[in-house]
BATORLUM-291205 format. One record per residue (C-alpha): residue number from 1; residue in three letters; x, y, z. Coordinates in nm, 4 decimals, padded with zeros to 6 digits. Last residue first. Example, Ala and Ser with C-alpha at 12.3 -4.5 7.8 and 13.67 -1.06 7.14 Angstrom:
% residues 2
seq, type, c1, c2, c3
2, SER, 01.3670, -00.1060, 00.7140
1, ALA, 01.2300, -00.4500, 00.7800
% end
This chain:
% residues 485
seq, type, c1, c2, c3
485, HIS, -00.4804, 01.8592, 01.0730
484, GLY, -00.3385, 02.0552, 01.3763
483, GLY, -00.2804, 02.4105, 01.4873
482, ALA, -00.0685, 02.5857, 01.7415
481, ALA, 00.3000, 02.6076, 01.6049
480, PRO, 00.5020, 02.8021, 01.8554
479, GLY, 00.4631, 03.1802, 01.8688
478, ILE, 00.5630, 03.4448, 01.6266
477, GLU, 00.6491, 03.7747, 01.7883
476, ILE, 00.4862, 04.0825, 01.6503
475, GLY, 00.6829, 04.3992, 01.6013
474, GLN, 00.4788, 04.5008, 01.3064
473, LYS, 00.7870, 04.5129, 01.0762
472, LYS, 00.9004, 04.1686, 01.2155
471, PHE, 00.5526, 04.0339, 01.1504
470, HIS, 00.5552, 04.1011, 00.7853
469, ASN, 00.9172, 04.0027, 00.7283
468, THR, 00.8657, 03.6574, 00.8786
467, MET, 00.5409, 03.6391, 00.7084
466, THR, 00.6872, 03.7019, 00.3591
465, ILE, 00.9554, 03.4538, 00.4088
464, ALA, 00.7112, 03.1749, 00.5164
463, TYR, 00.4664, 03.2582, 00.2339
462, PHE, 00.7357, 03.2399, -00.0342
461, ALA, 00.8314, 02.8978, 00.0988
460, LEU, 00.4711, 02.7911, 00.0822
459, TYR, 00.4517, 02.9276, -00.2687
458, ALA, 00.7483, 02.7223, -00.3835
457, PHE, 00.5897, 02.4153, -00.2259
456, CYS, 00.2689, 02.4476, -00.4455
455, VAL, 00.4827, 02.5049, -00.7552
454, VAL, 00.7035, 02.1901, -00.6919
453, GLY, 00.3663, 02.0030, -00.6317
452, VAL, 00.2400, 02.0779, -00.9781
451, TRP, 00.5890, 01.9664, -01.1113
450, TYR, 00.4632, 01.6193, -01.0058
449, SER, 00.2818, 01.6026, -01.3446
448, ASN, 00.6302, 01.5211, -01.4941
447, LEU, 00.6111, 01.1669, -01.3797
446, ILE, 00.2530, 01.1084, -01.4667
445, GLY, 00.2711, 01.2322, -01.8193
444, LEU, 00.2968, 01.6003, -01.9100
443, LEU, 00.0207, 01.6402, -02.1733
442, GLU, -00.0784, 01.3668, -02.4233
441, PRO, 00.0485, 01.0901, -02.1758
440, SER, -00.2251, 01.2395, -01.9390
439, SER, -00.0640, 01.3276, -01.6078
438, LEU, -00.1768, 01.6871, -01.6567
437, LYS, -00.5361, 01.5938, -01.5783
436, GLY, -00.4498, 01.4015, -01.2669
435, GLN, -00.2371, 01.6960, -01.1547
434, LEU, -00.5219, 01.9289, -01.1995
433, VAL, -00.7653, 01.6952, -01.0294
432, SER, -00.5292, 01.6528, -00.7309
431, VAL, -00.4861, 02.0338, -00.7082
430, PHE, -00.8584, 02.0998, -00.7044
429, GLY, -00.9531, 01.8386, -00.4624
428, GLY, -00.6933, 01.8837, -00.1893
427, GLY, -00.7303, 02.2538, -00.2372
426, MET, -01.0778, 02.2238, -00.0821
425, ILE, -00.9082, 02.2388, 00.2527
424, MET, -00.9489, 02.6152, 00.1946
423, MET, -01.2646, 02.6306, 00.4098
422, ILE, -01.0593, 02.5269, 00.7144
421, LEU, -00.8556, 02.8392, 00.6763
420, PHE, -01.1815, 03.0501, 00.6434
419, ASN, -01.3189, 02.8990, 00.9651
418, SER, -00.9988, 02.9623, 01.1366
417, GLY, -00.9948, 03.3416, 01.0553
416, LYS, -01.3470, 03.3546, 01.2062
415, SER, -01.2380, 03.1816, 01.5157
414, MET, -00.9289, 03.3973, 01.5519
413, LYS, -01.1152, 03.7275, 01.5200
412, SER, -01.0884, 03.7697, 01.9036
411, GLY, -00.7132, 03.8002, 01.8825
410, LEU, -00.6075, 03.8220, 01.5189
409, GLY, -00.2315, 03.8835, 01.5707
408, THR, -00.1221, 03.5455, 01.4582
407, ILE, -00.4034, 03.3443, 01.2991
406, ALA, -00.2354, 03.2910, 00.9609
405, LEU, 00.1097, 03.2191, 01.1076
404, THR, -00.0182, 02.9580, 01.3433
403, PHE, -00.2325, 02.7942, 01.0824
402, ILE, 00.0653, 02.7822, 00.8308
401, CYS, 00.3043, 02.6081, 01.0829
400, PRO, 00.0312, 02.3860, 01.2265
399, TRP, -00.0672, 02.2699, 00.8667
398, LEU, 00.3038, 02.2295, 00.7564
397, THR, 00.3979, 01.9837, 01.0308
396, SER, 00.3756, 01.6581, 00.8297
395, CYS, 00.4218, 01.7923, 00.4673
394, PHE, 00.7916, 01.7258, 00.4844
393, LEU, 00.7628, 01.3694, 00.5922
392, GLY, 00.4743, 01.3088, 00.3434
391, VAL, 00.6954, 01.4218, 00.0682
390, SER, 00.9016, 01.1231, 00.1393
389, VAL, 00.6696, 00.9015, -00.0590
388, PHE, 00.7349, 01.1060, -00.3757
387, ALA, 01.1211, 01.0464, -00.3161
386, MET, 01.0559, 00.6691, -00.2432
385, ALA, 00.8731, 00.6321, -00.5711
384, ALA, 01.1275, 00.8314, -00.7606
383, THR, 01.4089, 00.6157, -00.6377
382, MET, 01.2050, 00.3054, -00.7221
381, GLY, 01.2098, 00.4039, -01.0958
380, GLY, 01.2310, 00.7747, -01.2096
379, SER, 01.5366, 00.9817, -01.1360
378, PHE, 01.4422, 01.3322, -01.2833
377, ILE, 01.0991, 01.3662, -01.1403
376, GLY, 01.1744, 01.2054, -00.8047
375, ILE, 01.4716, 01.4160, -00.7533
374, VAL, 01.2665, 01.7179, -00.8338
373, LEU, 00.9811, 01.6071, -00.5933
372, ALA, 01.2203, 01.5485, -00.3115
371, THR, 01.4048, 01.8698, -00.3482
370, ILE, 01.0748, 02.0775, -00.3528
369, GLY, 00.9601, 01.9079, -00.0377
368, CYS, 01.2970, 01.9846, 00.1224
367, LEU, 01.2419, 02.3492, 00.0285
366, SER, 00.9012, 02.3391, 00.1786
365, TYR, 01.0318, 02.1818, 00.4945
364, ILE, 01.2895, 02.4602, 00.5329
363, LEU, 01.0402, 02.7410, 00.4839
362, LEU, 00.7666, 02.6121, 00.6948
361, GLN, 01.0145, 02.5255, 00.9723
360, ARG, 01.1477, 02.8732, 00.9695
359, ALA, 00.8035, 03.0254, 00.9832
358, PRO, 00.6851, 02.7885, 01.2468
357, ASN, 00.9823, 02.8454, 01.4740
356, GLY, 01.0296, 02.5208, 01.6672
355, LYS, 01.4182, 02.5324, 01.6256
354, SER, 01.3758, 02.4610, 01.2527
353, LEU, 01.7368, 02.3286, 01.2424
352, TYR, 01.6358, 02.0423, 01.4621
351, ASP, 01.3431, 01.9564, 01.2490
350, VAL, 01.5831, 01.9688, 00.9481
349, ILE, 01.8208, 01.6997, 01.1023
348, VAL, 01.5387, 01.4674, 01.2285
347, LEU, 01.3900, 01.4837, 00.8779
346, ILE, 01.7344, 01.3882, 00.7237
345, ALA, 01.7536, 01.0954, 00.9460
344, ILE, 01.3999, 00.9825, 00.8404
343, MET, 01.5043, 00.9928, 00.4856
342, GLY, 01.7860, 00.7549, 00.5701
341, ILE, 01.5538, 00.5188, 00.7556
340, TYR, 01.3821, 00.4873, 00.4217
339, PRO, 01.6456, 00.2265, 00.3487
338, TYR, 01.4250, -00.0324, 00.5285
337, PHE, 01.1316, -00.0023, 00.2832
336, LYS, 01.2502, -00.2907, 00.0670
335, SER, 01.2281, -00.5112, 00.3699
334, VAL, 00.8602, -00.4485, 00.4065
333, ASP, 00.7409, -00.7760, 00.2476
332, TYR, 00.3558, -00.7510, 00.2922
331, GLY, 00.1365, -00.9761, 00.4891
330, ALA, -00.0982, -00.7303, 00.6643
329, LYS, 00.0966, -00.8125, 00.9824
328, THR, 00.4150, -00.6991, 00.8088
327, ASN, 00.2302, -00.3813, 00.7140
326, VAL, 00.1097, -00.3174, 01.0663
325, ALA, 00.4530, -00.3767, 01.2165
324, LEU, 00.6619, -00.1681, 00.9562
323, TYR, 00.4304, 00.1278, 01.0027
322, VAL, 00.4441, 00.1125, 01.3818
321, GLY, 00.8222, 00.0683, 01.3677
320, PHE, 00.8361, 00.3917, 01.1603
319, ALA, 00.6582, 00.5749, 01.4399
318, ALA, 00.8983, 00.4274, 01.6945
317, LEU, 01.2019, 00.5355, 01.4867
316, PRO, 01.0445, 00.8906, 01.4539
315, LEU, 00.9976, 00.8885, 01.8426
314, LEU, 01.3457, 00.7567, 01.9235
313, PHE, 01.5658, 01.0218, 01.7444
312, ARG, 01.3921, 01.3508, 01.8792
311, LEU, 01.3288, 01.1430, 02.1953
310, VAL, 01.7114, 01.1382, 02.2734
309, LYS, 01.7292, 01.5148, 02.2269
308, LYS, 01.4258, 01.5571, 02.4575
307, MET, 01.6012, 01.3371, 02.7200
306, THR, 01.9022, 01.5665, 02.7198
305, ASP, 01.6862, 01.8702, 02.7630
304, SER, 01.5213, 01.7202, 03.0572
303, VAL, 01.1596, 01.6027, 03.0458
302, ASN, 00.8034, 01.7651, 03.0338
301, PHE, 00.7478, 01.6548, 02.6829
300, SER, 00.6682, 01.9171, 02.4262
299, GLY, 01.0171, 01.9091, 02.2477
298, ALA, 00.9773, 01.5587, 02.1079
297, SER, 00.6433, 01.6624, 01.9333
296, SER, 00.8312, 01.7549, 01.6167
295, THR, 00.9545, 01.4007, 01.5656
294, TRP, 00.6089, 01.2526, 01.6339
293, ARG, 00.4633, 01.4908, 01.3711
292, GLY, 00.7244, 01.3921, 01.1175
291, ILE, 00.6845, 01.0208, 01.1712
290, MET, 00.2999, 01.0406, 01.1664
289, LEU, 00.3137, 01.2342, 00.8485
288, SER, 00.5524, 00.9615, 00.7094
287, ALA, 00.2847, 00.7054, 00.8003
286, TRP, 00.0732, 00.8685, 00.5341
285, PHE, 00.3285, 00.8182, 00.2625
284, LEU, 00.4111, 00.4768, 00.4031
283, SER, 00.0455, 00.3698, 00.3777
282, ILE, 00.0544, 00.4740, 00.0177
281, PHE, 00.3629, 00.2672, -00.0446
280, PRO, 00.2182, -00.0251, 00.1590
279, ALA, -00.1087, -00.0222, -00.0427
278, ALA, 00.0530, -00.0048, -00.3878
277, ASP, 00.0534, -00.3902, -00.4001
276, ARG, -00.3339, -00.4150, -00.4496
275, THR, -00.3219, -00.1551, -00.7256
274, ALA, -00.0484, -00.3493, -00.9248
273, ILE, 00.3031, -00.2375, -00.9449
272, ASN, 00.4204, -00.2171, -01.3039
271, LEU, 00.7058, 00.0215, -01.2021
270, ASN, 00.6348, 00.3152, -01.4396
269, THR, 00.2571, 00.3035, -01.5069
268, LYS, 00.1308, 00.1148, -01.2028
267, LEU, 00.3650, 00.2840, -00.9406
266, TYR, 00.2896, 00.6278, -01.1060
265, GLU, -00.0902, 00.5583, -01.1099
264, SER, -00.0707, 00.4540, -00.7434
263, LEU, 00.1138, 00.7669, -00.6500
262, ASN, -00.1504, 01.0091, -00.7927
261, GLY, -00.3582, 01.0337, -00.4774
260, ALA, -00.0526, 01.0559, -00.2602
259, THR, 00.1125, 01.3547, -00.4292
258, SER, -00.2373, 01.5000, -00.5003
257, VAL, -00.3409, 01.4948, -00.1299
256, GLU, -00.0239, 01.6539, 00.0112
255, VAL, 00.0211, 01.8971, -00.2703
254, GLY, -00.3269, 02.0228, -00.2538
253, VAL, -00.3453, 02.0348, 00.1392
252, TYR, -00.0560, 02.2688, 00.1215
251, LEU, -00.1783, 02.4598, -00.1801
250, PHE, -00.5194, 02.5467, -00.0304
249, ILE, -00.3609, 02.6030, 00.3147
248, ALA, -00.1143, 02.8519, 00.1617
247, ILE, -00.3744, 03.0356, -00.0287
246, MET, -00.5778, 03.0765, 00.2899
245, GLY, -00.2594, 03.1851, 00.4619
244, MET, -00.2119, 03.4693, 00.2079
243, TRP, -00.5610, 03.5827, 00.3007
242, VAL, -00.4990, 03.5521, 00.6637
241, GLN, -00.1591, 03.6853, 00.7088
240, LYS, -00.2335, 03.9784, 00.5111
239, TYR, -00.5297, 04.0813, 00.7287
238, SER, -00.8087, 04.2229, 00.5152
237, LEU, -00.9943, 03.8747, 00.5170
236, VAL, -01.0602, 03.9258, 00.8905
235, SER, -01.2546, 04.2427, 00.8029
234, LYS, -01.1237, 04.5519, 00.9666
233, GLY, -01.3278, 04.7634, 01.2136
232, ASP, -01.0309, 04.7827, 01.4500
231, ASN, -01.2328, 04.6351, 01.7451
230, ILE, -00.9894, 04.3744, 01.8673
229, GLU, -01.0618, 04.1724, 02.1806
228, ASP, -00.7826, 03.9613, 02.3031
227, ALA, -00.7774, 04.0930, 02.6659
226, ALA, -01.1559, 04.0321, 02.6789
225, SER, -01.1041, 03.6735, 02.6184
224, GLU, -01.2206, 03.5089, 02.2946
223, GLY, -00.9039, 03.3491, 02.1599
222, PRO, -00.9752, 03.0150, 02.3142
221, ALA, -01.3057, 02.9229, 02.4524
220, GLU, -01.2719, 02.8639, 02.8286
219, VAL, -01.3527, 02.5075, 02.9113
218, ASP, -01.5980, 02.3089, 03.1307
217, VAL, -01.6791, 01.9589, 02.9867
216, LYS, -02.0028, 01.7724, 02.9321
215, LEU, -02.0155, 01.4963, 02.6616
214, ARG, -02.3570, 01.3513, 02.6203
213, TYR, -02.3798, 01.4447, 02.2455
212, PHE, -02.0141, 01.3481, 02.2032
211, VAL, -02.0862, 00.9778, 02.3275
210, ILE, -02.3984, 00.9496, 02.1122
209, ALA, -02.2131, 01.0720, 01.8022
208, PHE, -01.9355, 00.8188, 01.8920
207, THR, -02.1798, 00.5359, 01.8386
206, LEU, -02.3226, 00.6852, 01.5240
205, PHE, -01.9770, 00.7437, 01.3641
204, LEU, -01.8782, 00.3850, 01.4734
203, ALA, -02.1727, 00.2435, 01.2809
202, GLY, -02.0828, 00.4486, 00.9846
201, LEU, -01.7271, 00.3097, 00.9930
200, VAL, -01.8401, -00.0440, 01.0098
199, LEU, -02.0620, 00.0039, 00.7001
198, TYR, -01.7624, 00.1869, 00.5493
197, PRO, -01.5443, -00.1045, 00.6131
196, ILE, -01.7790, -00.3524, 00.4438
195, LYS, -01.9160, -00.1274, 00.1722
194, VAL, -01.5914, -00.1531, -00.0285
193, ALA, -01.6606, -00.5220, -00.0800
192, SER, -01.8800, -00.4399, -00.3773
191, VAL, -01.5759, -00.3345, -00.5758
190, ASP, -01.4442, -00.6825, -00.5815
189, LEU, -01.1327, -00.6970, -00.8008
188, GLU, -01.0681, -01.0695, -00.8587
187, ALA, -00.7925, -01.2361, -00.6544
186, GLY, -00.4643, -01.2700, -00.8336
185, SER, -00.3181, -01.5338, -00.6005
184, GLU, -00.0192, -01.3077, -00.5134
183, SER, -00.1553, -01.2084, -00.1709
182, GLY, -00.0274, -00.8862, -00.0176
181, MET, -00.3456, -00.8328, 00.1586
180, ALA, -00.5700, -01.1363, 00.1768
179, GLY, -00.8977, -01.0310, 00.0356
178, PHE, -00.8845, -00.7853, -00.2565
177, ILE, -01.1476, -00.5276, -00.1655
176, ALA, -01.1795, -00.5635, 00.1997
175, PHE, -00.8012, -00.6142, 00.2393
174, THR, -00.7330, -00.3076, 00.0234
173, VAL, -00.9673, -00.1072, 00.2600
172, LEU, -00.7866, -00.2372, 00.5633
171, LEU, -00.4471, -00.1522, 00.4319
170, PRO, -00.5370, 00.1970, 00.3043
169, GLY, -00.6794, 00.3008, 00.6350
168, ILE, -00.3941, 00.1525, 00.8484
167, THR, -00.1523, 00.4407, 00.8027
166, THR, -00.3974, 00.7247, 00.7684
165, GLY, -00.5791, 00.6193, 01.0838
164, PHE, -00.2486, 00.6155, 01.2760
163, ASN, -00.1960, 00.9552, 01.1262
162, ASN, -00.5001, 01.0974, 01.2868
161, VAL, -00.3894, 00.9598, 01.6184
160, GLY, -00.0578, 01.1401, 01.5806
159, GLY, -00.2476, 01.4539, 01.4887
158, ALA, -00.4267, 01.4217, 01.8194
157, MET, -00.0942, 01.4311, 01.9883
156, SER, 00.0187, 01.7389, 01.7781
155, LEU, -00.3104, 01.9028, 01.8609
154, ARG, -00.2524, 01.8497, 02.2311
153, GLN, 00.1016, 01.9844, 02.1995
152, SER, -00.0279, 02.2893, 02.0198
151, GLY, -00.2562, 02.3696, 02.2954
150, THR, 00.0127, 02.3512, 02.5577
149, ASP, 00.0499, 02.7275, 02.6092
148, ARG, -00.3219, 02.7674, 02.5796
147, SER, -00.3582, 02.5766, 02.9014
146, GLY, -00.6222, 02.3002, 02.9028
145, LEU, -00.8950, 02.1628, 02.6877
144, ALA, -00.9315, 02.4872, 02.4956
143, ILE, -00.6793, 02.4005, 02.2254
142, ALA, -00.8482, 02.0620, 02.1563
141, LEU, -01.1816, 02.2457, 02.1437
140, PRO, -01.0519, 02.4914, 01.8906
139, ASN, -00.9635, 02.1996, 01.6588
138, ALA, -01.2620, 01.9794, 01.7395
137, ALA, -01.5516, 02.2329, 01.6490
136, THR, -01.4600, 02.3476, 01.3018
135, GLN, -01.3016, 01.9964, 01.2299
134, GLN, -01.6365, 01.8211, 01.3307
133, LEU, -01.8374, 02.0576, 01.1083
132, SER, -01.6120, 01.9912, 00.8030
131, PHE, -01.5981, 01.6228, 00.8692
130, GLY, -01.9837, 01.6165, 00.8405
129, LEU, -01.9749, 01.7781, 00.5061
128, GLY, -01.6872, 01.5608, 00.4029
127, VAL, -01.8977, 01.2388, 00.4736
126, VAL, -02.1863, 01.3875, 00.2758
125, ILE, -01.9595, 01.4677, -00.0214
124, LEU, -01.8069, 01.1239, 00.0013
123, GLY, -02.1408, 00.9581, -00.0196
122, SER, -02.2352, 01.1680, -00.3244
121, LEU, -01.9001, 01.0674, -00.4892
120, LEU, -01.9690, 00.7030, -00.4388
119, MET, -02.3400, 00.7525, -00.5801
118, PRO, -02.1793, 00.9118, -00.8914
117, PHE, -01.9358, 00.6230, -00.9326
116, SER, -02.2045, 00.3503, -00.9116
115, ALA, -02.0473, 00.0120, -00.8759
114, THR, -02.3945, -00.1173, -00.8011
113, ASP, -02.3298, -00.2955, -00.4886
112, ALA, -02.0499, -00.0521, -00.3968
111, ALA, -02.2587, 00.2689, -00.4340
110, PRO, -02.5689, 00.1050, -00.2715
109, ILE, -02.3613, 00.0340, 00.0393
108, PHE, -02.1321, 00.3451, 00.0127
107, MET, -02.4414, 00.5586, 00.1015
106, LEU, -02.4166, 00.4259, 00.4599
105, SER, -02.0847, 00.6225, 00.4854
104, GLY, -02.2552, 00.9444, 00.3970
103, ILE, -02.5276, 00.8988, 00.6542
102, ALA, -02.2554, 00.8347, 00.9136
101, SER, -02.0850, 01.1475, 00.8162
100, ILE, -02.3962, 01.3535, 00.8948
99, VAL, -02.4319, 01.1697, 01.2200
98, LEU, -02.0656, 01.2520, 01.3043
97, GLY, -02.1049, 01.6104, 01.2154
96, LEU, -02.4145, 01.6441, 01.4520
95, ALA, -02.2077, 01.4763, 01.7355
94, ILE, -01.9085, 01.7174, 01.6770
93, GLY, -02.1680, 02.0085, 01.7189
92, LYS, -02.3131, 01.8524, 02.0314
91, GLY, -01.9589, 01.8537, 02.1873
90, TYR, -01.8864, 02.2031, 02.0654
89, GLY, -02.1940, 02.3652, 02.2096
88, ILE, -02.5394, 02.4270, 02.0617
87, SER, -02.5463, 02.7983, 02.0571
86, GLY, -02.1730, 02.8850, 02.0415
85, LEU, -02.1342, 02.6214, 01.7885
84, LEU, -02.3975, 02.7877, 01.5662
83, ASP, -02.2631, 03.1318, 01.6175
82, LYS, -02.5322, 03.3849, 01.6558
81, LYS, -02.7775, 03.5764, 01.4260
80, MET, -02.9430, 03.2387, 01.3535
79, LEU, -02.9540, 03.3153, 00.9849
78, TYR, -02.5885, 03.4236, 00.9950
77, SER, -02.4867, 03.1136, 01.1959
76, ILE, -02.6715, 02.9007, 00.9378
75, LEU, -02.4841, 03.0831, 00.6470
74, MET, -02.1492, 03.0567, 00.8151
73, TYR, -02.1853, 02.6864, 00.8712
72, GLY, -02.3133, 02.6207, 00.5244
71, LEU, -02.0060, 02.8088, 00.3867
70, SER, -01.7889, 02.5836, 00.6081
69, GLY, -01.9563, 02.2815, 00.5018
68, LEU, -01.9394, 02.3772, 00.1299
67, THR, -01.5597, 02.4285, 00.1768
66, TYR, -01.5087, 02.0980, 00.3557
65, ALA, -01.7122, 01.9278, 00.0744
64, VAL, -01.4552, 02.0473, -00.1662
63, TYR, -01.2165, 01.8106, -00.0063
62, PHE, -01.4373, 01.4971, -00.0654
61, VAL, -01.5682, 01.6075, -00.4049
60, PHE, -01.2133, 01.6613, -00.5426
59, SER, -01.0464, 01.3556, -00.3946
58, ILE, -01.2935, 01.1224, -00.5505
57, MET, -01.2851, 01.3431, -00.8578
56, GLN, -00.9332, 01.2125, -00.8987
55, SER, -01.0692, 00.9084, -01.0837
54, GLN, -01.1812, 01.1416, -01.3600
53, TRP, -00.8368, 01.2964, -01.3806
52, GLN, -00.6709, 00.9540, -01.4324
51, GLU, -00.9212, 00.8491, -01.7008
50, LEU, -01.1922, 00.6061, -01.6046
49, HIS, -01.2295, 00.2419, -01.7069
48, LEU, -01.5032, 00.1675, -01.4511
47, LYS, -01.3202, -00.1072, -01.2669
46, ASP, -00.9665, 00.0165, -01.3175
45, LYS, -01.0398, 00.3713, -01.2185
44, PHE, -01.2772, 00.2664, -00.9290
43, VAL, -00.9939, 00.0716, -00.7916
42, PRO, -00.7266, 00.3347, -00.8627
41, ILE, -00.9083, 00.6094, -00.6722
40, LEU, -01.0611, 00.3908, -00.4046
39, ILE, -00.7106, 00.3094, -00.2573
38, ASP, -00.6091, 00.6799, -00.2317
37, ASN, -00.9542, 00.7439, -00.0751
36, SER, -00.8546, 00.5245, 00.2040
35, ALA, -00.5994, 00.7932, 00.3184
34, ALA, -00.8777, 01.0530, 00.3702
33, VAL, -01.1100, 00.8085, 00.5365
32, PHE, -00.8805, 00.6812, 00.7960
31, GLY, -00.7266, 01.0139, 00.8664
30, TRP, -01.0530, 01.1919, 00.9412
29, PHE, -01.1767, 00.9016, 01.1460
28, PHE, -00.8599, 00.9092, 01.3715
27, PHE, -00.8976, 01.2758, 01.4329
26, VAL, -01.2598, 01.1959, 01.5311
25, SER, -01.1394, 00.9588, 01.8058
24, VAL, -00.9041, 01.2247, 01.9564
23, LEU, -01.1972, 01.3903, 02.1242
22, THR, -01.2803, 01.1062, 02.3583
21, ALA, -00.9208, 01.1163, 02.5140
20, PHE, -00.9615, 01.4908, 02.5256
19, ALA, -01.2770, 01.4805, 02.7162
18, ARG, -01.1242, 01.2474, 02.9707
17, THR, -00.8253, 01.4583, 03.0119
16, HIS, -01.0367, 01.7678, 03.0272
15, ASN, -01.2516, 01.6238, 03.2932
14, HIS, -00.9520, 01.5312, 03.5131
13, GLN, -00.7951, 01.8788, 03.4643
12, ASN, -01.1213, 02.0472, 03.5365
11, MET, -01.1610, 01.8621, 03.8656
10, THR, -00.7966, 01.9463, 03.9580
9, LYS, -00.8530, 02.3114, 03.8783
8, PRO, -01.1732, 02.3613, 04.0928
7, HIS, -01.4799, 02.4273, 03.8918
6, SER, -01.5713, 02.7634, 03.7400
5, ALA, -01.4062, 02.7548, 03.3973
4, PHE, -01.6146, 02.9459, 03.1340
3, PHE, -01.8564, 02.7067, 02.9545
2, LEU, -01.8428, 02.5330, 02.6271
1, MET, -02.1278, 02.3039, 02.5258
% end
């Protein structure tokens, strides 16, 4: 439970460090499951002979569950006449979310044994409901575990752990289904093997639920001090930055999830790359988010300006090295991905140009995302594959940029605004299904379906420009990015 700080500073710092080290575990879980869905999509599509849009229901139900969870949270808090997390505490809230996700993970056992698509979707809904509660508690808790000025740095660090989960998730699930990863022996598709990693995951959920239930830490809840109190009688949804930010979160998660979720279909249709061999491409997409976040975090280290400039180059290379190492260990030939260093160099340049301003970074990265998708659409082949993968680089820091812009100027209404933003994670489901439907050969085809992502990025660029002008007119200074996903 959250308390206002009353212990000596050094003791709090020790407790906060230990609590944060525990907290980052849930960020790993979110990434592992989200990226693993991109392997489940083509596997169940092939096994059950689904259309592309039907297979995208895996993404749809998982991300819509976030919205259902947020609505449920609001309803319960309303019925209790007090905030749920304020009543039971953030630690116990995360524990409850982990128990819910564990139940969903265990539903994968009958789903895999019977190759039941409805049961799989039901399990993913339950997992997503648990994740929704975990995110509602974990994001503000990460900010609260220390100074507000360094809150974004802690979230960036947690985001790096999240991306490690997204990097290895597709590889481990591929291994469970096909056996030796990267093998060319033509192993039979074994959907029943899906239950193995999710059985282990369910056990980990329950183990960490016990840890979080017993977690005690003294922190000051962010955005709720008397100095931040706002009593203007306005609904949080009446703030322009909030309702436009909700659309932005919807489309940002949408383009991120749909680009990765439809990647296997493009590789199979246009490059004749089998599902088992798509894992390193999907892994690189999600590793690209890790590369981008590590690059942006270079300025947060307490080192000299010269060292920060050095880290701006070293950290993305280190993150790419992690990707190469885990995929090599998995048995894949990663030599064809070496030229991707060129895309990483472009990322370093645009990160420098953004100068840490969330609105500027959102604009520049959105324009880069549009460029990557357009190049992919008009080029085809392996160039298109790498262009689509590089979208992960330019999605990497968009959540904190949008989140920061959306909660700027809210004061004590920040927690309500945050809940509405988390609710819009459902965009990952709707946009991926839309692109899956348009990818039908009778409509746009898989290549041209990526125009959906171009439209998403176009709105994000528009939001960045609009918010810059909006806050300038109000005389509000936009702070550094302070959110994580």
